[in-house]
C-alpha positions in Angstrom: -118.5 133.4 -57.9 -121.3 132.5 -59.7 -123.8 135.1 -58.5 -126.7 133.1 -60.1 -126.2 129.9 -58.0 -129.3 129.6 -55.8 -129.2 127.8 -51.9 -131.5 124.8 -51.9 -133.6 125.2 -49.1 -136.2 122.8 -49.1 -136.0 120.0 -46.8 -136.2 116.4 -48.5 -138.0 114.0 -46.7 -139.2 110.6 -47.8 -143.2 110.6 -48.4 -143.5 108.7 -45.1 -142.0 111.0 -43.0 -143.8 114.2 -44.0 -147.2 112.1 -43.5 -146.1 110.6 -40.1 -145.3 114.6 -39.0 -148.9 115.8 -41.0 -150.7 112.8 -38.8 -148.5 114.1 -35.5 -149.7 117.7 -36.2 -153.7 117.0 -36.9 -152.9 115.0 -33.3 -151.8 117.7 -31.5 -154.1 120.0 -33.0 -157.2 118.2 -32.0 -155.9 117.5 -28.3 -155.7 121.6 -28.4 -158.9 121.7 -29.7 -160.6 119.7 -27.3 -159.1 120.9 -24.3 -160.5 124.3 -25.6 -163.4 126.1 -23.8 -165.6 126.2 -26.9 -164.3 122.8 -28.7 -164.5 120.4 -25.5 -167.9 120.9 -26.3 -167.7 119.5 -30.0 -164.7 117.8 -30.2 -163.6 114.3 -27.9 -160.1 114.3 -27.2 -158.1 111.2 -29.8 -158.3 109.1 -26.2 -161.9 108.6 -26.2 -162.7 108.2 -29.6 -159.3 105.1 -29.8 -161.5 104.2 -26.5 -165.0 104.0 -28.5 -162.9 102.8 -31.3 -161.9 99.5 -28.9 -164.9 98.6 -27.8 -167.4 99.2 -30.5 -164.8 96.9 -32.1 -164.5 94.4 -29.3 -168.4 94.1 -28.8 -168.9 93.5 -32.3 -171.1 96.7 -33.1 -168.8 98.4 -35.4 -167.9 95.9 -38.2 -172.1 96.0 -39.5 -171.9 99.7 -39.5 -168.7 99.5 -42.0 -169.4 96.5 -44.0 -173.3 98.1 -45.1 -171.8 101.3 -45.8 -169.3 99.6 -47.9 -171.9 97.8 -49.6 -173.9 100.9 -50.2 -171.6 103.2 -51.9 -169.9 100.6 -53.8 -173.5 99.1 -55.2 -174.1 102.6 -55.8 -171.2 103.8 -57.2 -170.4 100.5 -59.3 -174.0 101.5 -61.1 -173.7 104.6 -61.8 -170.4 104.0 -63.3 -171.7 101.3 -65.9 -174.0 103.7 -66.9 -171.9 106.6 -67.0 -169.7 105.8 -69.2 -172.2 104.8 -72.6 -174.1 108.0 -71.6 -170.7 109.9 -71.7 -169.5 108.5 -74.5 -172.7 108.9 -76.9 -173.3 112.4 -75.5 -169.8 113.5 -77.0 -170.0 111.4 -80.3 -173.4 112.1 -80.6 -175.0 115.3 -81.0 -178.5 114.4 -81.2 -178.2 112.5 -78.2 -176.4 115.3 -76.8 -178.8 117.7 -77.2 -181.3 115.7 -75.7 -179.9 114.8 -72.7 -177.5 116.9 -71.8 -180.5 119.4 -70.5 -181.7 117.1 -68.0 -178.0 116.2 -66.6 -177.3 120.0 -65.7 -180.8 120.9 -64.4 -180.6 117.5 -62.1 -176.6 117.9 -61.1 -178.1 121.2 -59.6 -180.3 119.3 -57.5 -178.8 118.5 -54.0 -179.5 114.2 -53.9 -181.1 114.8 -50.3 -184.0 116.4 -52.4 -184.9 113.4 -53.9 -184.8 111.4 -50.7 -188.6 111.7 -50.0 -189.6 110.8 -53.6 -187.3 107.5 -53.8 -188.7 106.9 -50.3 -192.1 106.5 -51.3 -191.2 104.9 -55.1 -188.9 102.1 -53.3 -189.5 102.3 -49.9 -186.8 102.6 -46.7 -184.5 99.5 -47.5 -181.3 98.9 -49.1 -182.9 100.4 -52.9 -183.8 103.4 -51.8 -180.3 104.3 -50.0 -178.3 102.8 -53.6 -180.5 104.8 -55.4 -179.3 108.1 -53.8 -175.5 106.9 -53.7 -176.4 106.4 -57.8 -177.5 109.8 -58.2 -175.0 111.5 -56.9 -172.2 109.3 -58.4 -173.2 109.3 -61.6 -174.1 113.2 -62.4 -170.4 113.3 -61.3 -168.8 110.2 -63.3 -170.9 111.4 -66.5 -170.2 115.4 -66.5 -166.3 114.4 -66.1 -165.6 111.7 -68.8 -168.2 113.2 -71.3 -165.6 116.7 -71.0 -163.0 114.2 -71.6 -163.8 112.6 -74.3 -164.6 116.1 -75.9 -161.5 117.2 -74.8 -159.5 114.5 -77.2 -157.2 116.0 -79.7 -158.8 116.3 -82.6 -155.1 116.0 -84.6 -155.4 112.6 -83.4 -158.2 112.0 -85.2 -158.0 113.4 -88.4 -154.5 111.7 -88.3 -156.1 108.1 -88.4 -159.1 109.0 -90.9 -156.0 109.8 -93.2 -154.2 106.5 -92.6 -157.3 104.4 -92.9 -158.2 104.0 -89.5 -162.3 103.7 -89.4 -164.9 104.4 -86.6 -164.3 101.4 -84.6 -160.5 102.1 -84.7 -160.9 105.7 -84.0 -163.0 104.0 -80.7 -161.0 101.7 -79.4 -157.0 103.0 -80.2 -157.6 106.8 -79.8 -160.9 107.6 -78.1 -160.5 105.4 -75.1 -157.3 106.0 -74.3 -156.8 109.3 -74.7 -159.5 109.3 -72.5 -158.8 107.1 -69.7 -157.4 109.6 -67.5 -160.9 111.3 -67.2 -162.3 108.1 -66.6 -159.9 107.5 -63.8 -160.4 111.4 -62.6 -164.5 110.8 -62.9 -164.1 107.5 -60.6 -162.4 109.2 -57.9 -164.8 111.9 -58.1 -167.8 109.4 -58.1 -166.1 107.7 -54.9 -165.9 110.7 -52.7 -169.5 111.9 -53.8 -170.4 108.7 -53.1 -168.8 109.1 -49.5 -170.5 112.7 -49.1 -174.0 111.1 -50.0 -173.8 107.8 -47.6 -175.1 110.1 -44.6 -178.0 111.8 -46.6 -178.4 108.3 -48.0 -179.1 106.9 -44.2 -181.4 108.7 -43.7 -184.4 106.7 -45.8 -184.9 104.4 -42.4 -181.4 102.5 -41.7 -181.0 101.0 -39.4 -177.1 100.3 -39.5 -174.1 101.8 -41.6 -172.1 104.7 -40.1 -174.2 107.4 -41.6 -176.5 106.3 -39.1 -174.0 105.4 -36.5 -172.9 108.8 -36.4 -176.8 110.4 -36.2 -177.3 108.5 -33.6 -174.6 109.8 -30.7 -174.9 112.8 -32.7 -178.2 112.9 -30.8 -177.3 110.9 -27.8 -174.2 113.6 -27.3 -172.0 110.6 -27.4 -168.9 113.1 -29.3 -166.7 110.2 -29.0 -168.7 107.8 -31.2 -169.7 110.9 -33.6 -165.6 111.4 -34.2 -165.0 107.6 -35.0 -167.9 107.3 -37.6 -166.5 110.6 -39.0 -163.1 109.7 -39.3 -163.7 106.5 -40.8 -165.5 107.6 -43.3 -162.8 110.1 -43.8 -160.7 106.7 -43.4 -162.4 104.8 -46.7 -161.8 107.9 -48.4 -158.4 107.4 -48.2 -158.4 104.0 -49.4 -160.1 104.4 -52.3 -158.4 107.3 -53.7 -154.9 105.6 -53.0 -156.8 102.0 -54.9 -157.9 104.4 -57.8 -154.0 105.8 -57.8 -152.4 102.8 -58.7 -154.9 102.1 -60.9 -154.2 105.5 -62.3 -150.3 104.8 -62.3 -150.9 101.3 -63.4 -153.0 102.6 -66.9 -151.8 105.9 -67.7 -147.9 105.6 -67.0 -147.3 106.0 -70.5 -148.4 109.5 -69.7 -146.1 111.7 -69.4 -147.4 113.8 -65.7 -146.4 117.1 -64.8 -145.4 117.1 -61.4 
């Protein structure tokens, strides 16, 4: 008998079954916590949260909250994405620009976006502009650092080989730097969207009347535990949706690269 044979102990199940099992376990844990002596003060049970969802969706008060929050997140992130890419590439390629700009980036990224709210409100008022600016700051700092590190990590051997073969700077940029940096751009996109969502509640502190962030704050003030949890869950669902979209783009744009599973 071959003594080197190992028994297969891993359970092979389809991904959707693992996902279903994970959701069921989460709901069981949620119910257990909501029924416990301490947890009942903080958590409404799943049925009450579901009832809150049906009620708010039925009376038309939920969709405006979701729509305006999505508008703020997508607007702030989109502007941050458009600005961060040229800044990150310039920082990586041109040392004078890097030496001038990188200290600002490193300094500002250590300050939480919440700290800028009073200044932003003074400068931009309490309209949509101030909320988008807060989200822009959070997403931009995440994006620019991630993309910048990605461009710096491009294999120099490829660049040298291209120069030996007669490639000019334009060819190197479009045929080597951009393809090699694409995974980092996508990672930055995922992290930037996450930062945008986590900053949403802080952004909506600037005098918002609608939005998932303000909905959770109002529910907390009114001790509506079911609505509070509903808002938190919906923000999480939006985050997972963004994550899936970016992962789909990642598979299509970087499918040529080898991935270590």
